[in-house]
KOLVEX-828730 format. One line per 2 residues: their letters; for each residue x, y, z of C-alpha. Coordinates in Angstrom, 3 decimals. Example, Ala and Ser with C-alpha at 12.3 -4.5 7.8 and 13.67 -1.06 7.14 Angstrom:
// residues 2
as> 12.300/-4.500/7.800 ~ 13.670/-1.060/7.140
***
This chain:
// residues 596
mr> 37.030/50.771/-30.654 ~ 35.472/50.535/-34.126
tv> 38.947/50.732/-35.603 ~ 39.978/47.866/-33.349
rs> 36.931/45.883/-34.390 ~ 37.670/46.487/-38.055
kl> 41.167/45.154/-37.589 ~ 39.841/42.116/-35.743
ll> 37.264/41.331/-38.397 ~ 39.808/41.893/-41.159
ac> 42.169/39.450/-39.463 ~ 39.433/36.832/-39.228
st> 38.334/37.334/-42.827 ~ 41.869/36.989/-44.174
la> 42.747/33.965/-42.065 ~ 41.359/31.493/-44.572
fs> 43.439/33.113/-47.321 ~ 46.526/33.011/-45.122
la> 46.034/29.345/-44.366 ~ 45.496/28.452/-47.998
sl> 48.593/30.394/-49.021 ~ 50.728/28.730/-46.358
qa> 49.518/25.281/-47.368 ~ 50.402/25.935/-51.012
fg> 53.815/27.192/-49.936 ~ 54.236/24.114/-47.737
qt> 54.051/21.804/-50.746 ~ 57.560/22.925/-51.642
ln> 58.738/23.442/-48.076 ~ 58.512/19.771/-47.125
rv> 61.360/18.876/-49.487 ~ 63.917/19.490/-46.712
nq> 62.571/16.757/-44.424 ~ 65.287/14.582/-42.925
ei> 64.668/11.444/-40.876 ~ 65.837/11.370/-37.258
td> 67.831/8.141/-37.080 ~ 68.451/8.036/-33.322
ys> 65.258/8.839/-31.402 ~ 64.576/7.997/-27.740
pv> 60.972/6.829/-27.158 ~ 59.094/8.735/-24.459
tk> 57.787/6.383/-21.789 ~ 55.570/6.689/-18.750
er> 58.648/6.395/-16.535 ~ 60.493/9.210/-18.337
li> 57.501/11.528/-18.090 ~ 57.184/10.901/-14.350
ea> 60.930/11.265/-13.763 ~ 61.123/14.557/-15.707
dp> 64.894/14.436/-16.187 ~ 65.977/18.110/-16.421
sd> 68.156/17.328/-19.440 ~ 64.918/17.164/-21.411
wl> 61.711/19.222/-21.532 ~ 59.158/16.565/-22.410
lp> 55.932/18.225/-21.215 ~ 54.716/21.778/-21.947
kg> 55.208/22.776/-18.279 ~ 58.274/20.603/-17.719
ny> 56.704/18.037/-15.394 ~ 53.320/16.525/-14.584
eg> 53.011/18.792/-11.528 ~ 53.060/21.889/-13.741
wm> 56.002/23.613/-12.042 ~ 57.698/25.316/-15.025
hs> 60.953/24.654/-13.153 ~ 64.315/23.308/-14.305
al> 66.682/21.557/-11.878 ~ 69.644/22.654/-14.029
dq> 72.078/25.094/-12.420 ~ 74.967/25.471/-14.878
in> 73.525/28.887/-15.742 ~ 73.164/30.740/-12.441
te> 73.126/34.108/-10.712 ~ 76.919/34.350/-10.905
nv> 77.330/33.858/-14.653 ~ 73.979/34.664/-16.278
rq> 75.290/38.049/-17.441 ~ 77.461/36.116/-19.909
lt> 74.457/34.453/-21.566 ~ 74.532/34.850/-25.347
pv> 72.470/33.548/-28.285 ~ 74.017/30.453/-29.883
wt> 71.449/29.831/-32.627 ~ 68.134/31.047/-33.963
ys> 65.579/29.537/-36.307 ~ 62.887/31.454/-38.168
tg> 59.616/29.546/-38.254 ~ 58.484/31.317/-41.418
vd> 55.090/31.922/-39.815 ~ 53.481/35.095/-38.469
sg> 51.006/35.671/-35.597 ~ 51.170/34.593/-31.960
hq> 53.654/31.824/-31.132 ~ 52.668/30.409/-27.728
ap> 54.281/26.969/-27.594 ~ 57.303/25.945/-25.537
aq> 60.270/24.283/-27.184 ~ 59.834/20.652/-26.117
vn> 63.082/18.695/-26.094 ~ 63.678/14.947/-26.106
dg> 67.294/13.770/-26.017 ~ 68.593/16.562/-28.227
vm> 65.567/16.815/-30.537 ~ 63.449/19.954/-30.256
fi> 59.798/20.169/-31.299 ~ 58.129/23.524/-31.996
tt> 54.469/24.148/-32.842 ~ 53.429/27.342/-34.588
py> 50.281/29.176/-35.618 ~ 48.468/27.410/-38.455
nh> 49.598/24.065/-36.961 ~ 53.090/23.627/-38.293
vi> 55.237/21.219/-36.258 ~ 58.992/21.676/-36.633
al> 61.646/19.200/-35.478 ~ 65.115/20.683/-34.936
da> 68.500/19.652/-33.655 ~ 68.410/21.218/-30.165
kt> 72.168/21.845/-30.226 ~ 72.564/23.445/-33.649
gq> 69.088/24.485/-34.829 ~ 69.405/22.332/-37.943
lf> 66.027/21.294/-39.383 ~ 65.053/17.615/-39.346
wr> 61.483/17.895/-40.629 ~ 58.441/20.127/-40.834
ye> 54.817/19.024/-40.738 ~ 52.182/21.405/-42.123
hd> 48.651/20.491/-41.198 ~ 46.018/20.322/-43.916
np> 43.586/22.816/-42.409 ~ 40.460/23.508/-44.499
sd> 40.904/26.394/-46.912 ~ 37.834/28.162/-45.476
lg> 38.895/27.760/-41.839 ~ 38.373/30.836/-39.662
vm> 39.032/30.810/-35.910 ~ 39.378/33.370/-33.141
hn> 42.923/32.441/-32.057 ~ 45.162/30.924/-34.713
ta> 47.767/29.638/-32.290 ~ 49.078/26.347/-30.852
rg> 50.573/25.695/-27.424 ~ 52.648/22.557/-27.743
va> 52.653/18.843/-28.490 ~ 52.358/15.569/-26.582
lw> 55.328/13.208/-26.806 ~ 54.545/9.531/-26.308
ed> 56.731/6.578/-27.301 ~ 57.851/7.262/-30.893
kv> 55.018/9.648/-31.766 ~ 54.366/13.380/-31.624
fa> 50.728/14.352/-31.085 ~ 49.666/17.745/-32.403
ag> 46.179/19.241/-32.247 ~ 44.765/21.227/-35.163
ld> 42.699/24.379/-35.429 ~ 40.261/22.206/-37.392
gt> 39.502/20.257/-34.207 ~ 41.689/17.244/-34.960
ln> 44.344/15.376/-32.999 ~ 47.145/14.118/-35.226
al> 49.691/11.392/-34.478 ~ 53.008/12.026/-36.248
da> 55.996/9.733/-36.594 ~ 58.596/11.444/-34.387
rt> 61.400/10.415/-36.741 ~ 59.916/11.645/-40.027
ge> 56.938/13.914/-39.305 ~ 54.639/11.665/-41.328
rl> 51.060/11.610/-40.063 ~ 50.138/8.104/-38.931
cq> 46.526/8.570/-37.820 ~ 44.019/11.223/-36.796
nv> 41.082/11.658/-34.432 ~ 38.408/14.306/-34.984
ig> 37.848/15.877/-31.553 ~ 35.839/19.032/-32.256
dw> 33.830/20.604/-35.059 ~ 35.577/23.851/-35.973
si> 32.547/25.004/-37.988 ~ 30.594/25.480/-34.737
ga> 33.575/27.035/-32.917 ~ 35.177/23.927/-31.352
yi> 38.747/24.482/-32.547 ~ 41.886/23.426/-30.641
ts> 44.828/25.561/-29.512 ~ 45.818/23.469/-26.481
ap> 48.831/21.240/-26.107 ~ 47.631/17.633/-25.744
mp> 48.633/15.722/-22.597 ~ 49.985/12.130/-22.571
ie> 49.096/9.782/-19.701 ~ 49.677/6.021/-19.889
gk> 48.846/5.546/-23.537 ~ 46.059/8.097/-23.706
im> 46.320/11.594/-25.179 ~ 43.991/14.165/-23.565
vg> 42.916/17.412/-25.195 ~ 39.927/19.741/-25.171
ps> 38.751/22.360/-27.678 ~ 38.118/26.072/-27.284
gg> 34.686/27.513/-28.011 ~ 33.497/29.423/-24.939
ef> 32.732/32.518/-27.021 ~ 30.716/30.520/-29.550
gv> 28.268/28.663/-27.321 ~ 30.114/25.351/-27.486
rg> 29.610/22.957/-24.555 ~ 33.097/22.243/-23.232
fl> 34.640/18.814/-22.907 ~ 37.858/16.854/-22.508
ea> 38.547/13.859/-24.729 ~ 40.999/10.986/-24.348
td> 42.393/9.344/-27.491 ~ 44.140/5.981/-27.701
ad> 47.762/6.716/-28.639 ~ 48.026/3.586/-30.784
tc> 44.794/3.729/-32.767 ~ 43.731/7.414/-32.600
et> 40.296/6.232/-31.481 ~ 38.302/7.949/-28.756
vw> 38.541/6.252/-25.336 ~ 36.253/8.629/-23.441
rt> 34.764/12.115/-23.519 ~ 33.718/14.075/-20.413
ys> 31.668/17.260/-20.641 ~ 32.401/20.129/-18.272
vp> 28.737/21.146/-18.264 ~ 26.733/18.214/-16.853
gp> 23.734/16.985/-18.790 ~ 20.477/15.424/-17.533
ge> 21.078/12.751/-14.920 ~ 24.629/13.925/-14.184
ag> 25.711/15.492/-10.900 ~ 25.622/19.269/-11.158
he> 22.998/19.454/-13.897 ~ 20.617/21.057/-11.396
tw> 22.896/24.126/-11.259 ~ 21.725/24.984/-14.788
lk> 17.974/24.694/-14.214 ~ 17.008/27.894/-12.401
eg> 13.852/29.560/-13.633 ~ 14.281/32.456/-16.045
qr> 17.257/31.252/-18.043 ~ 17.464/30.365/-21.689
pd> 15.925/26.978/-22.523 ~ 18.520/24.200/-22.487
aw> 21.276/26.624/-21.505 ~ 23.502/23.700/-20.502
ky> 23.733/22.559/-24.122 ~ 25.760/25.641/-25.026
gg> 27.024/26.743/-21.616 ~ 30.710/27.113/-22.435
gs> 33.221/25.741/-19.955 ~ 35.796/24.884/-22.619
mw> 38.850/22.983/-21.345 ~ 41.384/24.688/-23.584
mp> 44.666/24.410/-21.662 ~ 46.643/21.289/-20.656
gn> 46.124/19.870/-17.187 ~ 48.412/18.525/-14.444
yd> 48.679/14.998/-13.074 ~ 49.498/13.207/-9.822
pe> 51.111/9.844/-10.720 ~ 51.041/8.747/-7.063
tg> 47.251/8.876/-6.752 ~ 46.428/8.602/-10.456
vl> 44.338/11.786/-10.380 ~ 44.230/14.187/-13.310
yw> 43.600/17.915/-12.695 ~ 42.125/20.133/-15.395
gv> 40.836/23.697/-15.609 ~ 37.435/24.737/-16.968
gn> 36.854/27.971/-18.848 ~ 34.214/30.698/-18.866
gs> 30.463/30.426/-19.115 ~ 28.590/31.117/-22.352
pw> 27.206/33.636/-23.016 ~ 29.256/35.840/-20.693
lg> 26.148/37.238/-18.987 ~ 25.311/35.108/-15.972
dq> 21.785/36.519/-15.672 ~ 20.966/34.714/-18.926
rp> 21.816/31.368/-17.262 ~ 21.142/31.854/-13.495
gd> 22.575/29.297/-11.098 ~ 26.038/28.202/-10.023
nl> 26.634/26.665/-13.481 ~ 28.925/23.772/-12.630
yv> 31.641/23.166/-13.669 ~ 32.286/26.530/-15.299
as> 35.291/28.402/-13.824 ~ 36.394/25.347/-11.841
al> 39.287/23.000/-11.210 ~ 38.305/19.395/-11.888
am> 39.867/16.243/-10.467 ~ 39.353/13.348/-12.882
dp> 40.134/9.668/-13.312 ~ 42.271/9.466/-16.497
ed> 41.143/5.883/-17.093 ~ 37.502/6.714/-17.776
ge> 37.184/10.515/-17.453 ~ 35.033/10.376/-14.311
iv> 34.928/13.636/-12.351 ~ 35.960/12.732/-8.788
gh> 36.323/16.203/-7.273 ~ 36.107/19.908/-8.031
hq> 36.485/23.428/-6.746 ~ 34.564/26.273/-8.367
yh> 36.566/29.483/-8.050 ~ 33.531/31.677/-8.711
wn> 29.933/30.690/-9.418 ~ 27.765/31.882/-12.324
ds> 30.802/33.318/-14.132 ~ 29.768/36.649/-15.685
wd> 33.201/38.198/-16.301 ~ 34.882/35.823/-18.782
wa> 37.237/34.865/-15.957 ~ 38.040/31.467/-17.404
am> 39.718/29.029/-15.016 ~ 41.381/27.155/-17.870
na> 44.748/26.710/-16.126 ~ 44.878/23.650/-13.883
pm> 46.176/24.156/-10.334 ~ 49.824/23.368/-9.720
ll> 50.636/20.324/-7.555 ~ 52.992/21.133/-4.673
df> 53.370/20.682/-0.917 ~ 53.059/23.618/1.483
eh> 52.588/24.363/5.167 ~ 49.094/24.649/6.616
dg> 48.237/24.896/10.320 ~ 51.679/23.615/11.274
st> 51.646/20.599/8.963 ~ 52.778/19.893/5.436
vk> 49.878/19.135/3.112 ~ 49.750/17.827/-0.422
gl> 48.458/20.954/-2.029 ~ 47.107/22.624/-5.109
ms> 47.846/26.266/-5.885 ~ 46.564/28.544/-8.590
pq> 46.722/32.295/-9.314 ~ 43.394/32.595/-11.064
rn> 42.175/34.909/-13.787 ~ 39.742/36.448/-11.261
gy> 42.745/37.995/-9.493 ~ 42.844/35.677/-6.462
mf> 45.510/33.188/-5.430 ~ 44.048/29.916/-4.145
wm> 45.543/27.389/-1.733 ~ 43.778/24.006/-1.747
er> 44.462/20.474/-0.564 ~ 44.362/17.489/-2.886
mp> 42.883/14.457/-1.180 ~ 43.818/10.859/-2.169
dg> 40.307/10.206/-3.523 ~ 40.412/13.293/-5.714
ei> 38.406/15.611/-3.484 ~ 39.646/19.209/-3.630
ky> 39.507/20.966/-0.257 ~ 39.579/24.773/-0.157
le> 42.027/26.265/2.348 ~ 42.537/29.954/1.550
gk> 42.216/32.619/-1.130 ~ 43.941/36.016/-1.337
py> 43.904/38.729/-4.016 ~ 47.158/39.206/-5.912
vy> 45.732/42.078/-8.002 ~ 42.886/44.507/-7.360
nn> 39.435/42.887/-7.586 ~ 36.337/45.064/-7.093
vf> 33.832/42.227/-7.612 ~ 34.415/39.890/-4.668
te> 33.241/41.321/-1.347 ~ 34.409/38.260/0.612
ld> 35.230/34.557/0.332 ~ 33.466/32.066/2.564
pe> 36.245/30.922/4.940 ~ 35.111/27.288/4.771
tg> 34.272/26.833/1.084 ~ 35.934/29.748/-0.706
rp> 32.613/30.686/-2.335 ~ 32.754/34.413/-3.169
sy> 30.073/37.041/-2.565 ~ 29.667/39.658/-5.293
dp> 29.218/43.402/-5.532 ~ 26.214/43.778/-7.883
nh> 27.585/47.097/-9.160 ~ 30.443/45.202/-10.789
tp> 28.545/42.139/-11.988 ~ 27.634/42.286/-15.707
vt> 23.944/41.953/-16.571 ~ 21.910/42.183/-19.748
gk> 21.027/45.699/-20.907 ~ 23.358/47.671/-18.643
rv> 26.939/48.926/-18.866 ~ 29.002/47.423/-16.068
gy> 32.693/47.845/-15.352 ~ 34.913/45.567/-13.295
cp> 38.512/44.831/-12.312 ~ 40.531/42.845/-13.184
sl> 39.591/42.885/-16.852 ~ 38.257/39.892/-18.735
wg> 41.914/39.028/-19.521 ~ 42.351/38.594/-15.795
gk> 44.963/39.249/-13.159 ~ 46.801/36.540/-15.091
nw> 45.706/34.970/-18.337 ~ 46.912/31.598/-19.685
py> 50.704/32.259/-19.377 ~ 52.164/29.784/-16.918
ea> 53.348/30.646/-13.427 ~ 56.438/28.846/-12.055
fn> 57.372/27.240/-8.733 ~ 60.905/26.831/-7.360
pq> 61.059/24.165/-4.625 ~ 64.383/25.598/-3.399
tg> 63.096/29.105/-2.718 ~ 59.534/28.019/-1.893
lm> 58.339/30.850/-4.142 ~ 55.753/30.913/-6.888
yv> 56.417/33.399/-9.695 ~ 53.318/34.935/-11.262
pa> 53.131/36.937/-14.535 ~ 50.448/39.381/-13.438
ne> 48.496/42.327/-14.833 ~ 47.387/44.842/-12.233
nl> 45.379/48.025/-12.783 ~ 43.540/46.793/-15.896
cn> 39.733/46.864/-16.087 ~ 36.960/46.815/-18.675
sf> 33.253/47.497/-19.153 ~ 30.566/46.443/-21.619
ig> 26.814/46.364/-22.112 ~ 25.339/42.889/-22.066
iw> 22.991/42.037/-24.937 ~ 20.524/39.246/-25.603
qd> 21.503/37.714/-28.946 ~ 18.454/36.463/-30.845
dv> 19.979/36.910/-34.280 ~ 22.780/34.373/-33.745
dp> 22.367/30.695/-32.952 ~ 24.709/29.246/-30.309
as> 27.255/26.707/-31.521 ~ 26.917/27.974/-35.066
gq> 30.483/29.180/-35.448 ~ 29.502/32.800/-34.845
fw> 30.542/34.991/-31.898 ~ 27.972/34.415/-29.152
ag> 29.277/35.958/-25.940 ~ 26.407/38.343/-25.241
id> 28.284/41.532/-26.057 ~ 28.988/43.631/-29.129
ip> 32.767/43.774/-29.637 ~ 32.850/47.536/-30.466
dl> 31.187/48.183/-27.114 ~ 34.008/46.583/-25.108
dv> 35.940/49.317/-23.296 ~ 39.345/48.348/-21.885
yv> 41.040/50.831/-19.569 ~ 43.595/51.239/-16.796
nd> 42.132/51.927/-13.372 ~ 44.826/54.475/-12.484
ps> 46.329/56.160/-15.601 ~ 49.445/57.173/-13.653
kg> 50.405/53.541/-13.089 ~ 51.503/50.677/-15.301
vg> 49.969/47.246/-15.763 ~ 52.425/44.360/-16.220
ql> 54.135/42.796/-13.202 ~ 56.143/39.783/-12.113
qa> 55.253/38.725/-8.557 ~ 56.949/36.247/-6.207
wd> 54.779/34.601/-3.524 ~ 55.895/32.484/-0.580
vn> 53.691/29.388/-0.774 ~ 53.978/28.770/2.981
tr> 53.506/32.257/4.471 ~ 51.007/33.228/1.722
em> 52.680/36.608/1.351 ~ 54.166/38.394/-1.662
vw> 57.953/38.533/-1.264 ~ 58.827/40.780/-4.192
qh> 57.261/42.429/-7.201 ~ 58.699/43.900/-10.391
df> 56.672/46.505/-12.283 ~ 57.166/46.687/-16.051
gk> 55.316/49.986/-16.518 ~ 53.187/50.753/-19.577
tm> 52.808/47.240/-20.920 ~ 50.836/44.118/-20.171
nw> 52.785/41.015/-19.190 ~ 51.876/38.122/-21.497
gp> 54.987/36.080/-20.690 ~ 54.993/32.616/-19.080
vl> 57.894/32.231/-16.647 ~ 60.589/29.627/-16.004
st> 62.437/29.128/-12.721 ~ 65.738/27.275/-12.457
ag> 67.921/25.702/-9.773 ~ 70.521/28.309/-10.726
gl> 68.495/30.822/-8.717 ~ 66.963/32.448/-11.789
vf> 63.554/33.319/-13.173 ~ 63.271/33.859/-16.937
ga> 60.385/35.737/-18.508 ~ 59.459/37.875/-21.499
gt> 55.966/38.912/-22.680 ~ 56.325/42.710/-22.510
nd> 56.023/45.097/-25.440 ~ 59.716/46.130/-25.253
rk> 60.578/42.648/-26.678 ~ 63.039/41.815/-23.875
lr> 63.776/38.411/-22.399 ~ 64.931/38.882/-18.800
af> 66.602/36.839/-16.073 ~ 65.653/37.798/-12.513
da> 67.298/36.837/-9.255 ~ 64.775/34.318/-7.899
vs> 65.224/35.506/-4.303 ~ 65.451/39.290/-4.651
ge> 63.739/40.052/-7.988 ~ 66.755/41.984/-9.281
il> 67.159/41.956/-13.069 ~ 70.485/40.236/-13.745
we> 70.346/39.987/-17.550 ~ 68.135/41.093/-20.427
fp> 68.188/40.671/-24.175 ~ 66.009/42.322/-26.886
ln> 64.405/39.720/-29.137 ~ 63.126/40.245/-32.675
st> 59.556/40.250/-31.361 ~ 57.771/39.918/-28.041
ai> 57.934/36.333/-26.750 ~ 54.586/35.111/-25.431
ap> 55.721/31.461/-25.366 ~ 57.117/29.675/-22.288
pv> 60.911/29.716/-21.859 ~ 62.460/26.286/-21.236
sy> 65.840/24.815/-20.311 ~ 67.600/21.613/-21.355
tv> 71.041/20.136/-21.917 ~ 72.832/18.569/-24.874
dg> 76.246/16.961/-24.335 ~ 76.286/18.326/-20.789
kq> 75.733/21.966/-21.795 ~ 72.711/23.898/-20.510
yi> 70.577/25.956/-22.895 ~ 67.695/28.412/-22.470
av> 65.170/28.482/-25.331 ~ 62.174/30.684/-26.077
ta> 60.150/31.382/-29.215 ~ 59.344/35.003/-30.032
gy> 56.309/35.833/-32.142 ~ 53.734/38.501/-31.356
gv> 50.025/38.191/-32.036 ~ 46.524/37.161/-30.851
da> 45.208/38.732/-27.610 ~ 48.571/40.153/-26.548
qw> 48.746/42.191/-29.743 ~ 45.082/43.186/-29.614
tn> 45.092/44.435/-26.022 ~ 48.397/46.226/-26.483
gv> 46.991/48.098/-29.467 ~ 43.894/49.189/-27.560
la> 45.839/50.392/-24.523 ~ 48.529/52.130/-26.607
ak> 45.844/54.060/-28.479 ~ 44.458/55.330/-25.158
de> 47.783/56.241/-23.574 ~ 48.300/60.017/-23.634
tn> 51.841/59.840/-22.268 ~ 53.249/58.090/-25.364
ew> 55.047/55.696/-23.007 ~ 53.110/52.680/-24.222
ia> 54.973/50.969/-27.093 ~ 52.451/50.400/-29.851
dv> 54.653/49.173/-32.688 ~ 55.764/45.639/-31.808
pe> 56.991/43.587/-34.784 ~ 55.691/40.106/-35.531
gg> 57.709/37.166/-36.790 ~ 58.319/33.722/-35.295
vv> 61.913/33.020/-34.261 ~ 63.249/30.319/-31.949
wv> 66.026/31.792/-29.783 ~ 68.498/29.538/-27.958
fa> 71.008/30.908/-25.412 ~ 73.989/29.424/-23.597
lp> 77.145/30.453/-21.776 ~ 80.265/30.976/-23.898
es> 82.823/28.206/-23.992 ~ 85.369/28.632/-21.195
***
């Protein structure tokens, strides 16, 4: 583990140099910028409609389905799928952003906050924006997960905590809002979210003692409209859940709960749904109480940021089981009726079925494990509140192990829902656990930009529960029967790949250390097609059309936690089946059927 720590610290220490070098290189790179002369503004109506010819939002639609209604590429012809163009981003590390497409223009975000505009049909470069990050910037995850498209602007968040409005035609920065202070750990990796002239985004920082929040920015002026904290302060509902005797003084001020992934939205009711991350420090005994709204789904009013409902998946989070992914909006059967629902396969290893009420209230219906969890002993059938096994609940001064690991049964990579099959497709990691000894950190101030999770990194032990079995899976769940329909096991690899479902009866996914992009039969789980990429793709696949032709796009580029965990597990594998050497390198891959 000390070797792993050395590599991690070396990466952090060289990040500032890498950023400075890239910025200097970018001074000559911008010479190729070319103005987009025919650009279609992105309106409220277009975002709600979610025409499958485009991919305007990171998850394809406001509901978060990761589904394309295109069917030109289907189970009958997918074996003919071939690459039609590629584009090298010129950037290393973990590429985690989808290719967002508006009327034939593709936008890619990369590590170090480059934004690249390409011709979605040919891969020809229009322009490249390189963000002016501080030369001494150092962050834990140097990645970006997409942009917000609104009217004739592209909104890109920066690792330096900024939100930047770019001219969609030229890439020129028009204005900027400072959202978070990166020097204390409040940096941004999330894709911003556009709703009716406001751009919502929240920073990371749960490992640094940053109090999480979501901020709305006016799309015209780049001025703050509202900010809502995920950890309630004095006088706010839920503040009492941070006031139990025996905790650190003012624990709520640095309680974590970062809102670091984009949410989902119900245009019919005007309710915004957002996920809240882990508590800080990780050890719940240092901040006793339920700790609202850590590890929760929030329902919010996008006009003013008011919290109008919530569901806490697990109270007093002590496992780093961040609930950062918002629940997906879909309808399913419950007690013989169709309900307007919310569903989420959570990092804690449980799948949750909930009902979204018109006023924003979130009603728990059912929870079932989709991977092995040795912490929860039961869920309250009425509220979903879990009971815990104390032998698997981390505390200060004691080594405790638990499953699933802190990376969860599923981490941030998006699940997908196909309304035709009624199945949800989950990129899961089974059989992975970890242990650590909790420490009380007196030598580090919270929200000081230093790691403040209550553990010593070299002490973190990551291991497989059963060495004879693999880890990565793709699961298909029937949203109505609440049963798993099929499962594909990838063997000795984690699955870090978001998935895409299509009306052609396909599910696309990558994220494994063999570098392959695969197409599965959405009904049976059979692999129908696979293609080895230059690097493992940990970005969401998407689909779109140009001139009536359907394309599949994904960006490959290995790095961040996927690379770190793979290295740890490969070093422990005595069978030599775990692939340790996975190349880096950002490349946009675009596939289509050959001309008939």
